[in-house]
The first five atom37 places (N, CA, C, CB, O) and aatype in JSON, in Angstrom:
{
  "aatype": [12, 15, 10, 3, 19, 14, 14, 2, 10, 0, 0, 10, 13, 5, 0, 9, 8, 2, 14, 6, 5, 14, 3, 1, 14, 13, 16, 3, 6, 9, 16, 3, 3, 10, 6, 0, 6, 7, 6, 16, 10, 19, 3, 3, 9, 6, 14, 12, 0, 3, 19, 13, 3, 19, 15, 11, 10, 11, 6, 13, 10, 10, 3, 0, 15, 11, 7, 19, 16, 2, 6, 16, 6, 11, 6, 18, 11, 1, 10, 12, 1, 1, 1, 5, 6, 13, 10, 11, 15, 11, 1, 10, 9, 11, 0, 3, 3, 6, 13, 13, 16, 16, 11, 14, 7, 14, 10, 19, 14, 10, 8, 9, 4, 0, 17, 9, 19, 3, 6],
  "atom_mask": [
    [1, 1, 1, 1, 1],
    [1, 1, 1, 1, 1],
    [1, 1, 1, 1, 1],
    [1, 1, 1, 1, 1],
    [1, 1, 1, 1, 1],
    [1, 1, 1, 1, 1],
    [1, 1, 1, 1, 1],
    [1, 1, 1, 1, 1],
    [1, 1, 1, 1, 1],
    [1, 1, 1, 1, 1],
    [1, 1, 1, 1, 1],
    [1, 1, 1, 1, 1],
    [1, 1, 1, 1, 1],
    [1, 1, 1, 1, 1],
    [1, 1, 1, 1, 1],
    [1, 1, 1, 1, 1],
    [1, 1, 1, 1, 1],
    [1, 1, 1, 1, 1],
    [1, 1, 1, 1, 1],
    [1, 1, 1, 1, 1],
    [1, 1, 1, 1, 1],
    [1, 1, 1, 1, 1],
    [1, 1, 1, 1, 1],
    [1, 1, 1, 1, 1],
    [1, 1, 1, 1, 1],
    [1, 1, 1, 1, 1],
    [1, 1, 1, 1, 1],
    [1, 1, 1, 1, 1],
    [1, 1, 1, 1, 1],
    [1, 1, 1, 1, 1],
    [1, 1, 1, 1, 1],
    [1, 1, 1, 1, 1],
    [1, 1, 1, 1, 1],
    [1, 1, 1, 1, 1],
    [1, 1, 1, 1, 1],
    [1, 1, 1, 1, 1],
    [1, 1, 1, 1, 1],
    [1, 1, 1, 0, 1],
    [1, 1, 1, 1, 1],
    [1, 1, 1, 1, 1],
    [1, 1, 1, 1, 1],
    [1, 1, 1, 1, 1],
    [1, 1, 1, 1, 1],
    [1, 1, 1, 1, 1],
    [1, 1, 1, 1, 1],
    [1, 1, 1, 1, 1],
    [1, 1, 1, 1, 1],
    [1, 1, 1, 1, 1],
    [1, 1, 1, 1, 1],
    [1, 1, 1, 1, 1],
    [1, 1, 1, 1, 1],
    [1, 1, 1, 1, 1],
    [1, 1, 1, 1, 1],
    [1, 1, 1, 1, 1],
    [1, 1, 1, 1, 1],
    [1, 1, 1, 1, 1],
    [1, 1, 1, 1, 1],
    [1, 1, 1, 1, 1],
    [1, 1, 1, 1, 1],
    [1, 1, 1, 1, 1],
    [1, 1, 1, 1, 1],
    [1, 1, 1, 1, 1],
    [1, 1, 1, 1, 1],
    [1, 1, 1, 1, 1],
    [1, 1, 1, 1, 1],
    [1, 1, 1, 1, 1],
    [1, 1, 1, 0, 1],
    [1, 1, 1, 1, 1],
    [1, 1, 1, 1, 1],
    [1, 1, 1, 1, 1],
    [1, 1, 1, 1, 1],
    [1, 1, 1, 1, 1],
    [1, 1, 1, 1, 1],
    [1, 1, 1, 1, 1],
    [1, 1, 1, 1, 1],
    [1, 1, 1, 1, 1],
    [1, 1, 1, 1, 1],
    [1, 1, 1, 1, 1],
    [1, 1, 1, 1, 1],
    [1, 1, 1, 1, 1],
    [1, 1, 1, 1, 1],
    [1, 1, 1, 1, 1],
    [1, 1, 1, 1, 1],
    [1, 1, 1, 1, 1],
    [1, 1, 1, 1, 1],
    [1, 1, 1, 1, 1],
    [1, 1, 1, 1, 1],
    [1, 1, 1, 1, 1],
    [1, 1, 1, 1, 1],
    [1, 1, 1, 1, 1],
    [1, 1, 1, 1, 1],
    [1, 1, 1, 1, 1],
    [1, 1, 1, 1, 1],
    [1, 1, 1, 1, 1],
    [1, 1, 1, 1, 1],
    [1, 1, 1, 1, 1],
    [1, 1, 1, 1, 1],
    [1, 1, 1, 1, 1],
    [1, 1, 1, 1, 1],
    [1, 1, 1, 1, 1],
    [1, 1, 1, 1, 1],
    [1, 1, 1, 1, 1],
    [1, 1, 1, 1, 1],
    [1, 1, 1, 1, 1],
    [1, 1, 1, 0, 1],
    [1, 1, 1, 1, 1],
    [1, 1, 1, 1, 1],
    [1, 1, 1, 1, 1],
    [1, 1, 1, 1, 1],
    [1, 1, 1, 1, 1],
    [1, 1, 1, 1, 1],
    [1, 1, 1, 1, 1],
    [1, 1, 1, 1, 1],
    [1, 1, 1, 1, 1],
    [1, 1, 1, 1, 1],
    [1, 1, 1, 1, 1],
    [1, 1, 1, 1, 1],
    [1, 1, 1, 1, 1],
    [1, 1, 1, 1, 1]
  ],
  "atom_positions": [
    [[0.85, -1.17, 0.0], [0.0, 0.0, 0.0], [0.89, 1.23, 0.0], [-0.96, 0.0, 1.22], [1.82, 1.34, 0.81]],
    [[0.62, 2.16, -0.9], [1.39, 3.4, -0.98], [0.59, 4.53, -0.35], [1.74, 3.74, -2.46], [-0.58, 4.73, -0.68]],
    [[1.21, 5.25, 0.56], [0.52, 6.32, 1.28], [1.17, 7.65, 1.02], [0.49, 6.03, 2.77], [2.39, 7.75, 0.85]],
    [[0.34, 8.68, 0.97], [0.84, 10.04, 0.84], [0.7, 10.7, 2.21], [0.07, 10.84, -0.27], [-0.26, 11.41, 2.47]],
    [[1.67, 10.45, 3.08], [1.64, 10.97, 4.45], [2.29, 12.35, 4.46], [2.36, 10.0, 5.45], [3.42, 12.5, 4.0]],
    [[1.57, 13.37, 4.98], [2.15, 14.72, 5.05], [3.46, 14.69, 5.84], [1.16, 15.71, 5.7], [3.59, 13.92, 6.8]],
    [[4.44, 15.5, 5.46], [5.75, 15.49, 6.13], [5.67, 15.7, 7.63], [6.62, 16.55, 5.54], [6.44, 15.1, 8.38]],
    [[4.74, 16.54, 8.08], [4.66, 16.81, 9.52], [4.03, 15.66, 10.3], [3.87, 18.08, 9.75], [4.04, 15.68, 11.53]],
    [[3.48, 14.66, 9.61], [2.94, 13.49, 10.29], [3.76, 12.23, 9.99], [1.49, 13.27, 9.88], [3.43, 11.15, 10.48]],
    [[4.81, 12.37, 9.21], [5.59, 11.2, 8.8], [6.22, 10.48, 9.99], [6.68, 11.63, 7.82], [6.21, 9.25, 10.04]],
    [[6.77, 11.23, 10.94], [7.4, 10.6, 12.1], [6.37, 9.86, 12.94], [8.13, 11.65, 12.95], [6.65, 8.77, 13.44]],
    [[5.19, 10.45, 13.11], [4.13, 9.78, 13.86], [3.71, 8.51, 13.14], [2.91, 10.73, 14.05], [3.54, 7.46, 13.77]],
    [[3.54, 8.59, 11.84], [3.16, 7.41, 11.06], [4.22, 6.32, 11.2], [2.96, 7.77, 9.58], [3.9, 5.15, 11.4]],
    [[5.47, 6.7, 11.11], [6.57, 5.74, 11.22], [6.58, 5.1, 12.6], [7.93, 6.44, 10.94], [6.89, 3.91, 12.74]],
    [[6.25, 5.87, 13.62], [6.27, 5.35, 14.99], [5.18, 4.3, 15.22], [6.1, 6.48, 15.98], [5.39, 3.36, 15.99]],
    [[4.04, 4.45, 14.56], [2.94, 3.52, 14.8], [2.78, 2.46, 13.73], [1.66, 4.27, 14.93], [2.06, 1.48, 13.93]],
    [[3.44, 2.63, 12.58], [3.32, 1.66, 11.5], [4.56, 0.78, 11.49], [3.13, 2.36, 10.13], [5.66, 1.24, 11.2]],
    [[4.37, -0.48, 11.81], [5.49, -1.4, 11.88], [5.31, -2.47, 10.81], [5.61, -2.05, 13.29], [4.47, -3.35, 10.97]],
    [[6.07, -2.4, 9.7], [5.91, -3.37, 8.63], [6.24, -4.81, 9.05], [6.76, -2.99, 7.46], [5.86, -5.76, 8.36]],
    [[6.95, -4.96, 10.16], [7.27, -6.3, 10.64], [6.06, -6.97, 11.3], [8.43, -6.25, 11.62], [6.07, -8.18, 11.53]],
    [[5.04, -6.18, 11.6], [3.81, -6.71, 12.19], [2.63, -6.28, 11.33], [3.64, -6.22, 13.67], [1.83, -5.44, 11.75]],
    [[2.5, -6.84, 10.11], [1.45, -6.36, 9.21], [0.04, -6.63, 9.71], [1.62, -7.0, 7.87], [-0.9, -5.96, 9.29]],
    [[-0.12, -7.61, 10.59], [-1.46, -7.92, 11.09], [-1.79, -7.19, 12.38], [-1.59, -9.4, 11.3], [-2.76, -7.51, 13.06]],
    [[-0.98, -6.22, 12.71], [-1.21, -5.44, 13.93], [-2.61, -4.83, 13.87], [-0.13, -4.32, 14.11], [-2.98, -4.23, 12.86]],
    [[-3.4, -4.98, 14.93], [-4.78, -4.46, 14.91], [-4.83, -2.97, 14.64], [-5.46, -4.76, 16.23], [-3.98, -2.21, 15.11]],
    [[-5.8, -2.57, 13.89], [-6.14, -1.17, 13.64], [-5.16, -0.42, 12.75], [-6.26, -0.47, 14.93], [-5.28, 0.8, 12.62]],
    [[-4.2, -1.08, 12.13], [-3.24, -0.37, 11.3], [-3.94, 0.41, 10.19], [-2.23, -1.34, 10.69], [-3.62, 1.56, 9.94]],
    [[-4.92, -0.23, 9.54], [-5.64, 0.46, 8.47], [-6.43, 1.64, 9.0], [-6.58, -0.52, 7.75], [-6.49, 2.7, 8.38]],
    [[-7.05, 1.46, 10.17], [-7.83, 2.55, 10.76], [-6.92, 3.72, 11.13], [-8.59, 2.06, 11.99], [-7.28, 4.88, 10.92]],
    [[-5.75, 3.41, 11.67], [-4.8, 4.46, 12.04], [-4.34, 5.2, 10.8], [-3.59, 3.86, 12.79], [-4.25, 6.43, 10.8]],
    [[-4.05, 4.45, 9.75], [-3.61, 5.07, 8.49], [-4.69, 5.99, 7.95], [-3.27, 3.98, 7.45], [-4.4, 7.11, 7.53]],
    [[-5.94, 5.53, 7.97], [-7.05, 6.37, 7.49], [-7.17, 7.64, 8.33], [-8.37, 5.59, 7.53], [-7.37, 8.73, 7.79]],
    [[-7.05, 7.49, 9.65], [-7.14, 8.66, 10.54], [-6.02, 9.65, 10.26], [-7.09, 8.22, 12.0], [-6.26, 10.86, 10.21]],
    [[-4.8, 9.15, 10.07], [-3.67, 10.04, 9.79], [-3.87, 10.78, 8.48], [-2.37, 9.25, 9.74], [-3.6, 11.98, 8.39]],
    [[-4.35, 10.07, 7.47], [-4.58, 10.73, 6.18], [-5.66, 11.8, 6.32], [-4.98, 9.69, 5.11], [-5.53, 12.9, 5.77]],
    [[-6.73, 11.48, 7.05], [-7.81, 12.45, 7.23], [-7.33, 13.67, 8.01], [-9.0, 11.8, 7.96], [-7.66, 14.8, 7.65]],
    [[-6.55, 13.44, 9.06], [-6.02, 14.56, 9.83], [-5.07, 15.41, 8.99], [-5.29, 14.07, 11.08], [-5.07, 16.63, 9.09]],
    [[-4.28, 14.76, 8.15], [-3.36, 15.49, 7.27], [-4.09, 16.41, 6.32], [0.0, 0.0, 0.0], [-3.59, 17.49, 5.99]],
    [[-5.28, 16.0, 5.89], [-6.06, 16.83, 4.97], [-6.63, 18.07, 5.67], [-7.2, 16.02, 4.37], [-6.94, 19.06, 5.01]],
    [[-6.76, 18.02, 6.99], [-7.35, 19.15, 7.71], [-6.31, 20.15, 8.21], [-8.15, 18.65, 8.88], [-6.67, 21.2, 8.74]],
    [[-5.03, 19.83, 8.03], [-3.98, 20.73, 8.53], [-3.98, 22.06, 7.79], [-2.62, 20.07, 8.4], [-4.21, 22.13, 6.58]],
    [[-3.71, 23.1, 8.55], [-3.62, 24.44, 8.0], [-2.16, 24.86, 8.05], [-4.54, 25.45, 8.78], [-1.47, 24.6, 9.04]],
    [[-1.68, 25.5, 7.0], [-0.27, 25.89, 6.95], [0.1, 26.96, 7.97], [0.08, 26.37, 5.57], [1.21, 26.96, 8.5]],
    [[-0.81, 27.87, 8.25], [-0.48, 28.99, 9.13], [-1.03, 28.78, 10.55], [-1.04, 30.29, 8.55], [-1.52, 29.72, 11.17]],
    [[-0.95, 27.56, 11.04], [-1.45, 27.25, 12.38], [-0.58, 27.92, 13.44], [-1.5, 25.72, 12.59], [0.64, 27.99, 13.31]],
    [[-1.23, 28.4, 14.5], [-0.49, 29.06, 15.59], [0.17, 28.01, 16.47], [-1.44, 29.96, 16.43], [-0.44, 26.97, 16.75]],
    [[1.39, 28.24, 16.91], [2.03, 27.31, 17.84], [1.26, 27.24, 19.15], [3.5, 27.73, 18.11], [0.7, 28.24, 19.59]],
    [[1.21, 26.07, 19.76], [0.47, 25.89, 21.0], [0.98, 26.78, 22.11], [0.54, 24.45, 21.45], [0.2, 27.24, 22.95]],
    [[2.27, 27.04, 22.14], [2.84, 27.86, 23.22], [2.21, 29.24, 23.26], [4.35, 27.98, 23.05], [2.09, 29.83, 24.33]],
    [[1.8, 29.77, 22.11], [1.17, 31.08, 22.06], [-0.29, 31.03, 22.5], [1.28, 31.66, 20.67], [-0.83, 32.03, 22.97]],
    [[-0.92, 29.88, 22.34], [-2.34, 29.75, 22.62], [-2.59, 29.18, 24.01], [-3.0, 28.86, 21.57], [-3.57, 29.54, 24.66]],
    [[-1.72, 28.32, 24.47], [-1.92, 27.56, 25.69], [-1.22, 28.22, 26.87], [-1.42, 26.13, 25.52], [-0.02, 28.48, 26.82]],
    [[-1.97, 28.49, 27.93], [-1.41, 29.12, 29.12], [-0.87, 28.03, 30.06], [-2.47, 29.99, 29.85], [-1.63, 27.4, 30.78]],
    [[0.43, 27.83, 30.03], [1.07, 26.77, 30.81], [0.95, 27.03, 32.31], [2.54, 26.65, 30.42], [0.91, 26.08, 33.09]],
    [[0.89, 28.28, 32.72], [0.83, 28.58, 34.15], [-0.45, 28.02, 34.78], [0.92, 30.09, 34.39], [-0.41, 27.53, 35.91]],
    [[-1.57, 28.09, 34.07], [-2.82, 27.55, 34.61], [-2.74, 26.02, 34.7], [-4.02, 27.97, 33.72], [-3.24, 25.43, 35.66]],
    [[-2.12, 25.39, 33.71], [-1.95, 23.94, 33.74], [-1.06, 23.55, 34.92], [-1.34, 23.42, 32.41], [-1.35, 22.59, 35.63]],
    [[0.02, 24.29, 35.12], [0.94, 23.99, 36.22], [0.22, 24.12, 37.56], [2.16, 24.94, 36.17], [0.38, 23.28, 38.44]],
    [[-0.58, 25.17, 37.71], [-1.33, 25.38, 38.95], [-2.3, 24.22, 39.18], [-2.1, 26.72, 38.89], [-2.41, 23.72, 40.3]],
    [[-3.0, 23.8, 38.13], [-3.95, 22.69, 38.23], [-3.23, 21.4, 38.63], [-4.69, 22.5, 36.9], [-3.7, 20.68, 39.51]],
    [[-2.1, 21.12, 37.98], [-1.37, 19.89, 38.26], [-0.8, 19.89, 39.67], [-0.25, 19.71, 37.25], [-0.79, 18.85, 40.34]],
    [[-0.32, 21.03, 40.13], [0.2, 21.11, 41.5], [-0.91, 20.84, 42.51], [0.83, 22.49, 41.77], [-0.7, 20.14, 43.5]],
    [[-2.09, 21.39, 42.26], [-3.23, 21.17, 43.14], [-3.66, 19.7, 43.11], [-4.4, 22.09, 42.75], [-3.94, 19.11, 44.15]],
    [[-3.72, 19.13, 41.91], [-4.15, 17.74, 41.75], [-3.15, 16.75, 42.33], [-4.39, 17.42, 40.29], [-3.52, 15.64, 42.7]],
    [[-1.89, 17.14, 42.41], [-0.86, 16.2, 42.85], [-0.61, 16.23, 44.36], [0.43, 16.5, 42.14], [0.3, 15.56, 44.84]],
    [[-1.39, 16.99, 45.09], [-1.15, 17.1, 46.53], [-1.22, 15.75, 47.25], [-2.16, 18.04, 47.15], [-0.5, 15.54, 48.22]],
    [[-2.07, 14.84, 46.78], [-2.21, 13.55, 47.44], [-1.41, 12.43, 46.8], [0.0, 0.0, 0.0], [-1.63, 11.26, 47.1]],
    [[-0.5, 12.76, 45.93], [0.28, 11.73, 45.23], [1.25, 11.06, 46.21], [1.04, 12.33, 44.02], [2.01, 11.74, 46.9]],
    [[1.22, 9.74, 46.25], [2.12, 9.01, 47.14], [3.49, 8.84, 46.48], [1.53, 7.63, 47.5], [3.66, 9.09, 45.29]],
    [[4.45, 8.4, 47.27], [5.8, 8.16, 46.74], [5.78, 7.12, 45.63], [6.74, 7.72, 47.85], [6.48, 7.27, 44.63]],
    [[4.98, 6.06, 45.8], [4.91, 5.01, 44.78], [4.3, 5.55, 43.49], [4.09, 3.8, 45.29], [4.75, 5.21, 42.39]],
    [[3.29, 6.39, 43.62], [2.68, 6.99, 42.43], [3.7, 7.87, 41.72], [1.43, 7.81, 42.81], [3.81, 7.85, 40.5]],
    [[4.44, 8.63, 42.49], [5.46, 9.5, 41.91], [6.52, 8.66, 41.18], [6.12, 10.37, 42.99], [6.95, 9.03, 40.09]],
    [[6.93, 7.55, 41.79], [7.92, 6.67, 41.14], [7.37, 6.13, 39.82], [8.3, 5.5, 42.08], [8.09, 6.07, 38.83]],
    [[6.09, 5.75, 39.83], [5.47, 5.22, 38.6], [5.4, 6.3, 37.53], [4.06, 4.67, 38.9], [5.68, 6.03, 36.36]],
    [[5.02, 7.52, 37.91], [4.99, 8.62, 36.94], [6.37, 8.84, 36.33], [4.49, 9.93, 37.62], [6.51, 9.0, 35.12]],
    [[7.39, 8.85, 37.17], [8.75, 9.08, 36.67], [9.22, 7.94, 35.78], [9.73, 9.25, 37.85], [9.93, 8.16, 34.8]],
    [[8.81, 6.71, 36.11], [9.16, 5.56, 35.27], [8.51, 5.72, 33.89], [8.7, 4.23, 35.94], [9.17, 5.51, 32.87]],
    [[7.24, 6.09, 33.87], [6.55, 6.3, 32.6], [7.15, 7.46, 31.82], [5.06, 6.55, 32.84], [7.25, 7.4, 30.59]],
    [[7.55, 8.5, 32.52], [8.19, 9.64, 31.85], [9.49, 9.21, 31.18], [8.47, 10.77, 32.87], [9.77, 9.6, 30.04]],
    [[10.29, 8.39, 31.88], [11.55, 7.9, 31.28], [11.27, 7.04, 30.06], [12.36, 7.09, 32.32], [11.94, 7.17, 29.04]],
    [[10.27, 6.15, 30.15], [9.93, 5.29, 29.01], [9.45, 6.11, 27.83], [8.85, 4.27, 29.41], [9.8, 5.83, 26.68]],
    [[8.64, 7.13, 28.11], [8.14, 7.98, 27.02], [9.31, 8.72, 26.36], [7.09, 9.0, 27.55], [9.38, 8.82, 25.14]],
    [[10.2, 9.23, 27.17], [11.38, 9.94, 26.66], [12.22, 9.0, 25.78], [12.24, 10.5, 27.83], [12.65, 9.39, 24.69]],
    [[12.46, 7.77, 26.25], [13.24, 6.79, 25.49], [12.55, 6.44, 24.17], [13.47, 5.51, 26.31], [13.2, 6.33, 23.13]],
    [[11.23, 6.27, 24.23], [10.46, 5.95, 23.02], [10.61, 7.06, 21.98], [8.98, 5.74, 23.36], [10.89, 6.8, 20.81]],
    [[10.41, 8.29, 22.42], [10.47, 9.43, 21.48], [11.84, 9.54, 20.84], [10.13, 10.73, 22.21], [11.95, 9.85, 19.65]],
    [[12.88, 9.28, 21.61], [14.24, 9.33, 21.05], [14.48, 8.15, 20.1], [15.29, 9.32, 22.17], [15.09, 8.33, 19.05]],
    [[14.01, 6.97, 20.47], [14.24, 5.78, 19.63], [13.52, 5.9, 18.3], [13.79, 4.52, 20.36], [13.99, 5.36, 17.29]],
    [[12.39, 6.59, 18.27], [11.63, 6.78, 17.03], [12.04, 8.06, 16.31], [10.13, 6.81, 17.32], [11.48, 8.42, 15.27]],
    [[13.03, 8.74, 16.87], [13.55, 10.0, 16.32], [12.47, 11.08, 16.21], [14.16, 9.74, 14.94], [12.49, 11.91, 15.3]],
    [[11.53, 11.06, 17.14], [10.53, 12.11, 17.21], [11.08, 13.34, 17.92], [9.26, 11.61, 17.92], [10.61, 14.46, 17.73]],
    [[12.1, 13.11, 18.74], [12.86, 14.21, 19.34], [14.33, 13.87, 19.21], [12.45, 14.44, 20.85], [14.7, 12.7, 19.03]],
    [[15.17, 14.88, 19.28], [16.62, 14.67, 19.17], [17.14, 13.98, 20.42], [17.36, 16.02, 18.95], [16.54, 14.06, 21.49]],
    [[18.26, 13.31, 20.28], [18.84, 12.55, 21.39], [19.12, 13.41, 22.61], [20.12, 11.88, 20.94], [19.03, 12.93, 23.74]],
    [[19.46, 14.69, 22.4], [19.77, 15.56, 23.54], [18.58, 16.42, 23.98], [20.94, 16.46, 23.19], [18.73, 17.26, 24.86]],
    [[17.41, 16.23, 23.37], [16.21, 16.99, 23.75], [15.57, 16.39, 24.99], [15.2, 17.02, 22.59], [15.66, 15.19, 25.24]],
    [[14.93, 17.24, 25.76], [14.13, 16.81, 26.9], [12.67, 17.02, 26.53], [14.52, 17.59, 28.21], [12.28, 18.11, 26.13]],
    [[11.87, 15.97, 26.67], [10.45, 16.06, 26.32], [9.68, 16.84, 27.38], [9.85, 14.66, 26.15], [8.8, 17.64, 27.05]],
    [[10.0, 16.61, 28.63], [9.27, 17.24, 29.73], [9.94, 18.55, 30.11], [9.18, 16.3, 30.95], [10.97, 18.56, 30.78]],
    [[9.35, 19.64, 29.67], [9.88, 20.97, 29.94], [8.76, 21.87, 30.43], [10.55, 21.56, 28.68], [7.6, 21.47, 30.42]],
    [[9.11, 23.06, 30.86], [8.09, 24.01, 31.32], [7.35, 24.64, 30.14], [8.73, 25.1, 32.18], [6.29, 25.24, 30.33]],
    [[7.9, 24.52, 28.93], [7.24, 25.07, 27.74], [7.04, 23.95, 26.72], [8.09, 26.23, 27.12], [7.9, 23.71, 25.88]],
    [[5.88, 23.25, 26.8], [5.65, 22.15, 25.86], [5.56, 22.67, 24.42], [4.37, 21.39, 26.22], [4.99, 23.73, 24.16]],
    [[6.12, 21.91, 23.52], [6.1, 22.27, 22.1], [4.77, 21.94, 21.45], [0.0, 0.0, 0.0], [3.94, 21.26, 22.06]],
    [[4.55, 22.41, 20.24], [3.27, 22.2, 19.56], [3.01, 20.74, 19.17], [3.21, 23.06, 18.33], [1.87, 20.38, 18.89]],
    [[4.04, 19.9, 19.15], [3.86, 18.5, 18.75], [3.68, 17.56, 19.94], [5.04, 18.05, 17.93], [3.55, 16.35, 19.74]],
    [[3.67, 18.08, 21.15], [3.56, 17.24, 22.34], [2.32, 16.33, 22.29], [3.5, 18.11, 23.59], [2.46, 15.14, 22.58]],
    [[1.14, 16.83, 21.94], [-0.02, 15.91, 21.88], [0.18, 14.75, 20.91], [-1.28, 16.69, 21.49], [-0.19, 13.62, 21.21]],
    [[0.78, 15.02, 19.75], [1.05, 13.95, 18.78], [2.07, 12.96, 19.34], [1.56, 14.53, 17.46], [1.93, 11.75, 19.14]],
    [[3.08, 13.45, 20.02], [4.09, 12.57, 20.59], [3.48, 11.65, 21.65], [5.24, 13.39, 21.21], [3.79, 10.46, 21.69]],
    [[2.62, 12.19, 22.48], [1.98, 11.38, 23.52], [1.08, 10.33, 22.87], [1.16, 12.27, 24.47], [1.08, 9.17, 23.3]],
    [[0.32, 10.73, 21.86], [-0.54, 9.77, 21.15], [0.28, 8.66, 20.51], [-1.38, 10.49, 20.08], [-0.1, 7.49, 20.58]],
    [[1.39, 9.0, 19.89], [2.25, 8.0, 19.25], [2.76, 7.0, 20.29], [3.45, 8.67, 18.53], [2.79, 5.8, 20.03]],
    [[3.15, 7.49, 21.46], [3.65, 6.62, 22.52], [2.54, 5.68, 23.01], [4.21, 7.45, 23.7], [2.77, 4.49, 23.19]],
    [[1.34, 6.23, 23.22], [0.22, 5.42, 23.69], [-0.13, 4.35, 22.66], [-1.01, 6.31, 23.98], [-0.31, 3.18, 23.02]],
    [[-0.23, 4.73, 21.4], [-0.58, 3.78, 20.34], [0.48, 2.69, 20.23], [-0.76, 4.51, 19.0], [0.15, 1.53, 19.99]],
    [[1.73, 3.06, 20.38], [2.81, 2.08, 20.27], [2.79, 1.08, 21.42], [4.16, 2.78, 20.23], [3.2, -0.07, 21.25]],
    [[2.32, 1.51, 22.59], [2.26, 0.62, 23.74], [1.27, -0.47, 23.46], [1.88, 1.38, 25.03], [1.05, -1.34, 24.31]]
  ]
}
């Protein structure tokens, strides 16, 4: 099957499409979704950092995390490390980049989705 995947979605497609597992469930559905999303992209889209107020998210997360136990924190950090390793292994971020920063980039939602789908 030949696909016309938009360049800005190519890394995501590569991360979730594994030719070594052709019978992987939902591959066709994922491909269709990626193609449909690619058709809706706008060239002059605003970066998320300009639209998204990180300070409100930080305040919400700090409030929500008040009851987090040490074991929960360890599990979160373990998942963060795995997500970071996944993104680097799929070349979605550079080897020296940090995914978890105070200023999330505009591709963070796609990166998280790619990691979840790959799991």
